N, C-alpha and C positions, 0 to 999 in steps of 0.2 A: 501746442504741446501742453497737455494737462498733467498736473502733478497730483498724486494721491496724497491725502493727509497721512501723517505718521500715526501708526497704531501704538497704543499704550498696552504692552503685553503684561506689565507688572501688575496692573489693576485686576486682571482676570486670573492670575496664577495663584493657585493655592500653595500654602507652605507644605513641604513634605513632612511626613511623620516617620518615625523609626519604629520598626517592629522589634521590641527588645527581646522577644523570644528567640530571635535568630542570633543573638550575641552570646556565644558560649563563654563562660568564665567572666562575664561582665556583670555579675549580680549586684555590684554596688552602683551601677549606672541606673538612674531613674529618670525617665522622660515622661512628663505629664501627658496624658492622652487628651487631645483637643476635643475628642468626641464626648468625653464624660463631663458632666457639669462640675464646676469648681465647688469644693466643699464650703459650707457656710463658715464665714469667718467668726471665730469666737474670740472675745477679748481675752488676751493673755497678759499676765503680769510681765513687767519689763524683765528681760533676760539679764542675768548676771554677765559680766564680761567673760569672754571665752577663756577658759583656763588652759594652761599649757598641758599637753598630753602627759599622762602619768609616765614616770620613768620606765615602768614595765612595758608600756605600749610603744615607747620610742623605738623606731627602727622596724616595726612590724607592718607598716603600711606598704602597699604594693607600689613599686617603681617600675616604669616601663623601661625595658632593657632589650636591645635587639642584638642578635648575633647570626651567624650563618650555620646552616645544617646541610648535610648532603641531601639531595632530592629524595633518595630512597628512605632516609631516616624521617624526613618530614612526612612522606606518604604513610609510613608506618605509624607515626603519631596520629595522623588524621584517621587512619583505620581503627586504631585503639579508641580514639575519641568517639567514633561512630558506634563501634560494636560493644565496647565495655561500659556497662552502666556506672555512672558516677565518675568516669574518667575525665578529669579536667587537666589539660596539658600544662597550664600554668602551675598548678599545684604539684604535678608530678616532676616538672623541671626544678621547681623550688626544692623539693625533697631530695632529689638526686644531687643537686649542686651543694646543698647544705651538708649532706653526708660526705661528699668529697672534701669540702672545706674543713669539716670536723677532723678529718684525718691529717690535714696539713698543719703543722705547728706554726708556720709563718702566717697563716690566714688570721690568726687571733693576736698577732703581734702588732702593737700600735705603730702607726706611722710616725716619723719624726715630726715634731711640732710645726716646723716651717712648711713641710710638704703638706701636712694635714690642713693648715691654715689656707694655703693656696688652693687646695682641692675644694674646701668648703666655700671659698669665695667664688670660684669659677664654675663649679658643678651644681646646677640647679636641682638635681635629683637628691642631693644630700641636704638641702635646706629644708627646714621644717616650717 
């Protein structure tokens, strides 16, 4: 009975690359293209410590949030995204939800200190 030697598949496997043109609404994602040569390194002065975001920028970064939609609503969103130039689902949903929250008085009412403290400790999306 002969045994065949184990084959090493990892040595021959190339790393997959992501085609960023297929990622709608993900314009902040940058993936270096392995096919392009790396830019020449230029000496740069030491960077200053990262400053905290300016108060006017606080809260403006995108946070991933998921919810449920009816199937026909989701299909209509995809149709609009395909046919309407410049239609980005994420931006449209942000606009509609913001308009709704602007109409609600309680949406701008601060949470009680104890509840806010617990929320900030447990919810990673609210940490900066």
